[in-house]
C-alpha positions as MATLAB code, in Angstrom:
seq = 'MTTEDEVLAYIGRRLVDTRVSRGLSQRAAAEIVGLPYMVLGSYERANRKMPVTTLYNIAVGYELSPAFFLPVIVPDGQLYTIPEALRRAAKIVEESYSNG';
ca = [
      -9.486    9.112   12.494;
      -7.101    8.437    9.647;
      -6.489   11.355    7.340;
      -6.254   11.324    3.578;
      -2.598   12.346    3.856;
      -1.867    9.306    6.038;
      -3.492    6.980    3.506;
      -1.592    8.577    0.612;
       1.665    8.264    2.564;
       0.910    4.594    3.297;
       0.257    3.872   -0.385;
       3.443    5.727   -1.298;
       5.480    3.599    1.109;
       3.948    0.433   -0.343;
       4.872    1.621   -3.840;
       8.472    2.279   -2.791;
       8.732   -1.024   -0.893;
       7.400   -2.928   -3.910;
       9.777   -1.231   -6.319;
      12.815   -1.646   -4.061;
      12.020   -5.283   -3.239;
      12.084   -5.998   -6.966;
      15.403   -4.210   -7.394;
      13.928   -1.609   -9.726;
      14.942    1.980  -10.264;
      12.165    4.518  -10.363;
      12.591    4.800  -14.146;
      12.396    1.024  -14.648;
       9.342    0.745  -12.395;
       7.641    3.634  -14.178;
       8.137    1.868  -17.488;
       6.646   -1.356  -16.093;
       3.570    0.385  -14.697;
       3.154    2.733  -17.659;
       3.761    6.095  -16.014;
       6.318    8.863  -16.425;
       8.940    8.348  -13.710;
       8.326   11.835  -12.290;
       4.645   10.964  -11.796;
       5.464    7.649  -10.119;
       7.895    9.491   -7.855;
       5.229   11.976   -6.854;
       2.915    9.081   -5.903;
       5.705    7.412   -3.942;
       6.309   10.653   -2.016;
       2.545   11.158   -1.545;
       2.783   14.543   -3.244;
      -0.076   13.794   -5.596;
      -3.489   12.195   -5.289;
      -3.788    9.016   -7.308;
      -6.900    8.107   -9.284;
      -8.140    4.610   -8.524;
      -7.637    3.659  -12.185;
      -3.965    4.583  -11.868;
      -3.613    2.444   -8.746;
      -5.266   -0.389  -10.649;
      -2.869    0.018  -13.590;
       0.147    0.099  -11.255;
      -1.056   -3.096   -9.582;
      -1.523   -4.781  -12.959;
       1.988   -3.691  -13.992;
       3.416   -5.291  -10.849;
       1.104   -8.312  -11.209;
      -0.497   -7.608   -7.832;
      -3.970   -6.899   -6.562;
      -4.777   -3.210   -6.027;
      -5.668   -4.189   -2.452;
      -1.975   -4.935   -1.891;
      -1.308   -1.193   -1.832;
      -4.262   -0.209    0.346;
      -4.238   -0.130    4.121;
      -6.685   -1.855    6.390;
      -7.831    0.686    8.944;
      -8.719   -0.864   12.282;
     -10.675    0.732   15.135;
      -7.504    1.945   16.864;
      -6.855    4.113   13.785;
      -3.657    2.322   12.780;
      -2.961    1.415    9.167;
      -2.009   -2.194    8.446;
      -1.375   -4.328    5.408;
      -3.982   -7.017    4.886;
      -1.668   -9.773    6.248;
      -0.801   -7.608    9.282;
      -4.487   -6.935    9.969;
      -5.304  -10.642    9.694;
      -2.467  -11.577   12.068;
      -3.658   -8.921   14.513;
      -7.241  -10.203   14.341;
      -6.117  -13.823   14.809;
      -4.065  -12.828   17.842;
      -7.032  -11.013   19.382;
      -9.298  -14.028   18.805;
      -6.672  -16.401   20.204;
      -6.227  -14.247   23.302;
      -9.975  -14.044   23.853;
     -10.245  -17.862   23.790;
      -7.220  -18.223   26.084;
      -8.736  -15.890   28.624;
     -11.923  -17.829   28.885;
];
């Protein structure tokens, strides 16, 4: 069973990865997404619960879907990005066809 803390930590990592991949400082990213930088930092560190409307506004600021930041939780309890989950599912299907 995935805990709330694990989901918040996952979202925080996605926030950091998105910011860093765009070459943004925390202050610059906070300005783009419309939050005080201290608040964005607390979300990135998973020190604060994030309202869904805030996640939506962050996604809009980054021109992404809110789903981009959310994990897909599979039966083994692991958290995956949507592309990772799709690749995993495709591999399972492919293996099941290969094995008869």
